[in-house]
N, C-alpha and C positions, 0 to 999 in steps of 0.2 A: 565525387561521392561514390566512387567505385568500391569504397570500403563496405558498402551495404550489400554488395553482391555476396553470394554464398561463400562464407569464410572457410568452409571445410566440406570437401566432397568425399570424405572417407569415413565410413561408419565404423571402421576398426582402426587399431593402431593406438599409439600413446595419447593420453589426454592432452588437449590443447592448453598451453600455459595461459594463466590469467592475463598477462600483459598482451598476448596476441588477441585474445577475445576483446579486451578493452580497445586495442588499436583498430580492430575491425568494426566495432560497434559504437565508436565514440559519438556519432550523431544521435544514436538511440539514447545513450547515457545522458547526453546534453539535453535532449528533449525531456527526459525523465526529471532532470533537475529543474528546468524552466517551468514544468507543469506545477511545481510546488510554490512558485513565487507569488502568483496572484493572491491566493488565500493567506499566505504568510504575511504579505504586505497588509492585507485587510485586517488581520488579527493584531499585527504589531502596531498599526497606526489607527486603531479603532476609535480612540477618543478624538483626534483631529478630523478623521473622516466624518464622525457623527456631528462635530461642530460645523463642518463645511455644509452638511446637509440640513443643518438647523433641526436636528433630531436628538432625542435622548440616546445616550450610549447603549442602554439596554435594548432599545428598539432596533438600532442598527446591528447590534450584536446578534439578535435573533435571526437576522437575514442570512447569516452564515448557515443556519439550519436548512434554508431553502436550497442551498447548494447540495447538501447531503440528500435531500429528497429528490432533487433533479438527477443526481448521480445514481440513486437507487432505481428510479423509474427508467432512466435511459439505459442503464446496464442490463436490466431484465428485458426491456423491449427490443434492444438492438443486438443482444447476445448472439443469436444465430446468424446475423447478417455480417458481423465483423469478419468472419472467416471467408466470406465470399467477396468482400471488397478488396481492392488493391491496397495493401498495407502502406506503401509510401504515400499514396494519395490520401488515404484516410488520416494518416499522421499529419500530412500537410494541412488538410482541412481543419483538423482539430486545433493545430497550432495557430492557424489563421483566425479561427473563432476565438481562441484565447487572446490573441493580439487585439482583435477588434473590440472585444468586450472589456479588455483592460483599458483601452482608450475611452470607451463609453463611461467607465467608472470615474474617470478624471473630471467629468462634468460636475460631480459632487452633489447631485440631487438624489432624493430618495428613490424615484423611479429608475434612475440610472444605476443605482446600487442594487436594486432588485434584479434588473436585467443582468448585471454583472455576476451576482451570486448564482442565479439559476443557470446562466450560460457557462460559467466556469465549471460548475458541477457536472453539467452535461458533457462538456468538452473533455474533461479529464476521465469521465466514465468510458469514453470511447478511446481516448489516447493511451491510457495505461495498458489495457489488454492488447491493443494493437502493437505497442512497443514490445511487450512480452512475446507476442506472436512473431515479430521480426527477429527477435533474439533467438527464439527456440528453433525457428525454421532456417536459421543461418548455418546450422550444424546438423549433420546426420547422425553423429555419434551420440548415443543417449546421454552419457555423462556430460558431454560438452553442451548439449542443448539445455539441460537442467542448470548447469553452471552459468551459462549465458543469461538465463532468466534471473538467477539469484544475484548476478552482478548488477542487473538493472534495479532490483529492489534494494540491494545494498547501497547503491549510489543514491537512491532516493532517501534512505535512512540517514546517510551521511549528510546529504543536502538539508534534511530537516533540522539537523543539529547546527549546521553552519549558515543556514539561510538568513536567520535573524541578524547576525552581525554583518553579513555581506549586504543585506538590504539596507541596514542602518547606514553603511558607508555610501551606498548609491543614493540614499535619501538626503544626503548632505546637499545634493543639487535639487532644489524645488520640492523637498519633502516627499510625502507619500505619492503625490501626483508625478513627480519626477521618477520615482521608483517604478511606477506603473508604465510610464512612457518608455523607460529603458527595457522593461520586461516585454512590452509590446513589440519594440524594435527587434529584440533578440529572437522572439518567437516568430516574427515575420520573416527574418533572414533565414532561420532554420527551416521554416515551411517551404521557402523557395528551394533550399538545398534538397529537401525530400522530393519536391516536384521534379527536380533535375536528375533524380536517381534513376538509373536504368537497371532494373533487376529482372532478369529472365526467370520464368517459372521453373522450378526444379523438375527435371524429367520424371514423369510418372506421378506427379502431384496433381490431385484432382481438386475441383472446387468443393467448398464446404457443402454440407447438407442443406436441403431446403429448410425454410423457416420452421414449419411445423415439425418436420422430421428431426431437426436438431434437438428440440425439446424432448421428443420421444426417445431418441437415442441416448440423450444425456440421462433421462430417467432410468434407463436400463443399466447405466453404469454406476452401480452402488459404491464403487471405490471412489469415483470422482465426487459423487454426492456426499459421501462421508468426509472427504477432504474439504469440501465447501462448508459442510456443517461444522467441522473443527475450526475452520477459519472464522466463521461467524461467532462461535462460542469463545474462541481465543480473543477476538477483537472486543467482544462484549466485556470480558473480564479485564483486559488490559486498558481499554479506553475508559472504562468505569473507574479503574484504579487511578489513571492519570488525571481524570476529571476532579478527583477529590484529594489528590496527593498533597497539594499545597496546603489545603485546609487541615489535613491530618498532621503534617509536620509543624504547622503553626500551633495547633491545639496540644499536641503531645510533647513537642520539644521547644515551643516558643521560638521557632525559627523565623527570622525576619525575611521579607521578600528578597532582599539583596543576597542573603545567604542561600535562599532556596534555589536561586539560579544555578548554583553549583550542584545541587541535588538533581535538578532537571538535566544539566549537562552530563552528569554521571549516568543517568538513566539512558539518555540519548546515545552517548558514546558506547555504553554496554550493548545497546541494541544493534548499533552498526557493527561492532566487533563480532557479536554472535551471528548476525546475518551473513557477514562475509566469510567467517570460518565454517559455518554450517554448510554453506554452499559447496565448499571444498570437501568436507567430510562426507557429504551425501553421495559422492561419487563412488563410495565403497561397496555398493551393492544393496540388494533388497533387505537383507538381515540388518545391516548397519542403519539403513534408513528407518526401519521400524523401531529399532532401539533408540535412535536419536529422537524420533517423534515422541515416543513414550516418555523418555527421560526428560525431554524438554517440558512436557506438560506437567509431569510430576514435580520437577524442579520449580516450575512457575507456581504451582499450587502451594508448595511448602514455603517458598519465598513470600508469597502473598500473605499467608497467615502470619509469618514472622514480622513483616512490615507493620501490620495493624495490631499486633499484640505485644510487641516488645517495648520496654521503657528505656532501652539502651540505645543511644544515638548511633554508636559505631556499628552495632548489630543491624539496626534499621537501614543504615547506609549500605552495608554489605548485602542485605536482602534486596534492597532497591537495585543494586548492580546485577545481582543474580537474576532477579525477575526480568529486567530488560534483556539480559543475555538469553535466558530460557525462552522467552516469547519470540525473540528473533530467530532462535534455532527452529522453533515450530513453524514460524512464518516461512523460513527458507525451505524447510522440508515440504511444506504444502506447495510452494511454487515449483520446486524440483519435481515432485511427483506428478503434478498436473502437466508440466512441460514434457516429461518423459512418457507419460501414459496416455495423454489426451488424444494424440493422433489428429484426426480431422475435427475432433471436438475440443481441441486445445483452446482456441480463441473463444468459443462460447462458454467454456468452463471458466476461463479467466475472467470473462465479463460478469458471469453470474457470481463468481467468487468475490469480485470487487463490489458488486451490489450487496451481497451478504455482509461484507465488511462495513459498508456504509450503514446498513441496518444495525450492525453491531455497535457502532459508535453511539447511536441513539439509545439502544437498549442498555448499553453500559452506563450511560449518563443517568438513566432512570434507576438502575440498580444501585449505582453509587449514591444517588440522592436518597434512595430508600434506606440504604445502610447507615447514612448519616442521621436520618430521621429516627432510626431505631437505636441510636446511641453511639454509633461509630465503633472503633476498636474491633471486638470480636464479631459484632453484627456485620461490619464491612467485610471481614474475612469470610464469613459464611455467604453473604449475598453475592460476592464476586467470586467466591471459591466454587460455588455450585456449577456455573458454566464450565469451569476448568475440569471438574469431575465428569461432567457429561461428555466433554471432549475426549477425555481419556477412554471412555467407554466406546468411542467410535474408532479408536486406533486400529483394532483388528480388521474392521471393514475397509478402512482407508488404505491399508497396506496389503489387501488381498490382490492377487494377480488379476489383471484386467479380464481375462477369459473367465476366470472363476467368478468374478463380480457380475458379469453379464449373465452367467448361468444361474447364479443365486437369485437374480432379480426376475427371472422368468424364463 
């Protein structure tokens, strides 16, 4: 596991190629993939899981929301502490928790499923920002640290697209319980690997700020707060859109569920490509980063309006692809800017950012439901477009230099 030692000790020089970053951070990328499996299994096999627990599918489905609440509360409460803890040990503990609760879920009772959803939400709320911290601190060069972080998120987006068929293959052995057993085993093995990691602290690197100080320092960083705000608003718009996308395609184009799988795959593939490419493009300097962030949000807004107002299926499909791509660009820029600017606040910022995105999932679902209640179509375009417009207004503050941001805040 020497690959987790500092991959680059030169703050200047040519950018590190992607393949070298991937080779150095493969345990981090693998952990990012495994972190998606438990809830993907839960969603994919919701009906048989509910039958095993002798509960209505709707009752068990609601439990997924407990994971979001746990992620939100854990992310906020532990944000200042993540930077002070040993990243490999924190990762190992999170993976161990993920493994243990995956095994608990296989009991198949309602209490076991409640423990599963709450614990997985809490574990991933710690695991994701810790993995991003490992990726960003592995490189001293600004462009490399941001690119390493976006490779983690790009890997997660690719895994989100491919997880369902992979899990379906695993589940051929003992169904959903077999899939959770395999996930638990993989997480446990990887946890041991992180425990065996020997990573010396980087010379000159200090411990993170104290608990209360971290919140105070983060409050003075208006650029980081603006980035977190954009992430919340972007997630609200995008997750609200995804929540009602199937219903919209069925109502507007009479698309069968089997055909809609292709639409979902198109959106997921576009998101992965956008996230992967934007991480590269973001290495071009501050002006390019600001341009990409702004264009991504504008493109997302235009595509959103097109999806919900057009009666032409080819145009709707094109807009769906553009929307996924544009949101991925924005997500990659947020990750890059936090990684490059956060310094000792990087881990707390990533944790609060993840918590904000968890809140955005719920807010988006509420707005999507409100848009449907108001008649769909143009109403959906407006209810989900407003968060995007608000995010655009935050771009100047988000791309302000760190020193200027601190001065502006007080």
